[in-house]
C-alpha positions in Angstrom: 0.0 0.0 0.0 1.2 3.5 -0.8 1.8 6.4 1.4 -1.1 8.2 -0.3 -3.5 5.3 0.6 -2.3 5.2 4.2 -2.6 8.9 4.6 -6.1 9.0 3.0 -7.3 6.3 5.4 -6.1 8.0 8.5 -7.0 11.5 7.3 -10.5 10.2 6.8 -10.7 8.6 10.2 -9.7 11.8 12.0 -11.7 14.1 9.7 -14.9 12.0 10.4 -14.9 12.7 14.1 -14.8 16.0 16.0 -11.4 17.2 17.2 -11.2 17.2 21.1 -10.5 20.5 22.6 -8.1 18.9 25.2 -7.3 15.3 24.3 -6.3 13.2 27.3 -3.0 11.2 27.6 -2.9 7.4 27.7 -2.8 6.1 31.2 0.3 3.9 30.6 2.2 7.0 29.5 1.4 9.0 32.7 2.2 6.0 34.8 5.5 5.3 33.1 6.8 8.8 32.9 5.7 9.9 36.4 8.9 10.8 38.3 11.2 10.9 35.3 13.1 14.2 34.7 11.8 16.0 31.6 13.9 15.7 28.5 13.3 15.1 24.8 10.5 12.8 23.6 9.4 11.3 20.3 5.7 10.4 20.0 5.2 7.9 17.2 1.7 7.9 15.8 0.6 10.9 17.8 -3.1 10.8 16.7 -5.2 13.2 18.6 -2.2 14.6 20.5 -3.1 13.9 24.1 0.3 12.3 24.9 2.3 15.0 23.3 0.4 17.8 25.0 0.6 16.1 28.4 4.4 15.6 28.0 4.9 19.2 27.0 3.0 20.3 30.1 5.4 18.3 32.2 8.3 20.1 30.7 9.3 17.7 27.9 10.4 18.9 24.5 8.2 16.7 22.2 8.5 15.7 18.5 5.1 14.2 17.6 4.7 12.4 14.2 1.8 10.9 12.3 1.0 9.9 8.8 -2.2 11.9 8.9 -1.9 15.6 7.9 -5.2 16.1 9.7 -3.9 14.8 13.0 -0.6 16.8 12.7 -2.4 20.0 11.8 -4.9 19.6 14.7 -2.1 18.9 17.1 -0.1 22.0 16.0 -3.2 24.1 16.5 -3.9 22.7 19.9 -0.3 23.2 21.0 -0.5 26.8 20.0 -3.9 27.4 21.6 -2.6 25.9 24.9 0.6 27.9 24.9 2.8 24.9 24.1 3.9 25.6 20.6 7.5 26.0 21.7 7.5 22.5 23.3 5.7 20.5 20.6 6.9 20.0 17.0 4.2 18.2 15.1 5.5 16.6 11.9 4.0 14.4 9.2 5.9 11.2 8.5 5.1 7.8 7.0 7.2 5.7 9.3 7.8 3.2 6.5 9.9 5.8 4.8 11.0 8.6 7.2 11.4 9.3 10.9 12.6 12.4 12.7 16.3 12.6 13.4 17.9 13.4 16.8 18.4 11.8 20.2 15.7 11.3 22.7 15.2 10.5 26.4 11.8 8.9 25.7 10.1 7.3 22.7 6.5 6.3 23.0 4.3 4.4 20.6 0.7 3.9 21.7 -1.4 1.6 19.6 0.8 1.9 16.5 -1.5 -0.5 14.6 -2.5 0.0 10.9 -4.3 -2.0 8.2 -1.4 -1.1 5.9 2.0 -2.8 5.6 4.4 -1.6 8.3 7.5 -3.3 9.7 6.8 -2.1 13.2 9.7 -4.0 14.7 12.1 -2.2 12.4 10.5 1.2 13.3 10.8 0.5 17.0 14.3 -0.8 16.6 15.4 2.4 14.9 13.6 4.4 17.6 15.4 2.5 20.3 18.7 3.3 18.7 17.7 7.0 18.9 17.5 6.8 22.7 20.2 8.4 24.8 21.7 6.2 27.5 19.1 5.9 30.3 16.3 6.7 27.8 13.2 4.5 27.6 11.1 3.1 24.8 7.4 2.7 25.8 5.3 0.6 23.5 1.6 0.0 24.3 -0.3 -2.3 21.9 -3.7 -3.7 21.8 -3.8 -7.2 23.4 -7.4 -7.7 22.4 -9.9 -6.1 20.1 -12.7 -3.9 21.3 -16.1 -4.8 19.7 -16.0 -1.6 17.6 -12.4 -2.1 16.4 -11.4 -2.9 12.8 -8.9 -5.4 14.2 -11.3 -8.2 14.9 -9.1 -10.7 13.0 -5.8 -9.4 14.2 -3.2 -11.4 16.1 -1.7 -9.6 19.1 1.9 -10.7 20.0 2.7 -10.8 23.7 5.0 -8.0 25.1 7.8 -10.5 25.3 7.3 -11.6 21.7 7.2 -8.0 20.7 10.5 -7.4 22.5 12.0 -10.4 20.8 10.9 -9.1 17.4 12.6 -5.8 18.0 15.7 -7.8 18.6 17.8 -5.4 20.6 21.2 -6.3 22.2 20.4 -7.4 25.8 23.7 -5.9 26.9 22.6 -2.5 25.9 18.8 -2.5 26.2 17.0 -3.8 29.2 13.3 -4.9 29.3 12.0 -3.1 32.4 8.4 -4.1 32.0 6.4 -6.6 29.9 2.8 -6.8 31.1 -0.8 -7.3 30.0 -3.1 -5.1 32.1 -6.8 -4.9 31.5 -8.8 -1.7 31.4 -12.2 -0.4 30.4 -12.2 1.2 27.0 -14.7 3.8 25.7 -15.7 3.7 22.1 -18.1 5.4 19.7 -21.3 6.7 21.3 -19.9 6.1 24.8 -20.0 2.3 24.4 -17.6 0.6 26.8 -15.8 -2.8 26.9 -13.0 -4.5 28.9 -9.9 -4.8 26.8 -6.3 -6.0 27.3 -3.2 -3.8 26.7 0.2 -5.1 26.0 2.8 -2.9 27.7 6.5 -3.0 27.0 9.2 -0.7 28.5 12.8 -1.0 27.3 15.6 1.1 28.8 18.8 1.9 27.0 21.5 1.1 29.6 24.5 2.4 27.6 
C-alpha cells in the first residue's frame, strides 16, 4: 500500500470525528513517565495529540509524528492554543519511509496499529537506537480487540514476543516491563468494553 493510501485512510478517520479541545493522555504514559526528569520525547503515531500535550505540560520537548496531515495540523493548532507551541513540534511522517532525526530520552508508541503494511519491529528498533543512555522506549499495543475495532481478526503478539521481534542487544537495552493489564475502553457513542493492553518498557542502559 502506498503512502497516499495510508494517509487517505487516517485522514478520513480523523476528519470524520470532531477534534477534542483537550485530548487526554494514555494512562500507561502518565504511569511510566511519572517521576522521570523532563527531556526530549518522540511520540510515534501521535493521533489526537493527548500524549504530546501532556508531556509538554510536564516540561518535555516533544516531537510528535503521524502519517495523517489532519492529525498533525490539529495537534499543531492545539499546542498553539494551549501555549505549548514552543514545546511541541508536530511533523507528518510515513514511518515506513521517514522518521525524525535526533536523540531522545523517551520514545512512546501507543497503539501503532495499521491496516497497511508496516514493519513495526524495524520502526521500533530504529527508535530504540535514537535513545540516549538511560532513555526509555514505551510501547503500548492492543492485546485484544474492542467490539468496535477494525482489528477483529488481528493477532496480538505478547509483550515478550514484541521485544524479541525488535531484537535489541540485551547488553545495551533492558526490558523493564512486559505486562498485559486490563482496562475499560470507551468507544463510539460512549460504548464501553473491557480490553487488554500489551505494555513494553525498554531502557537503554548504555
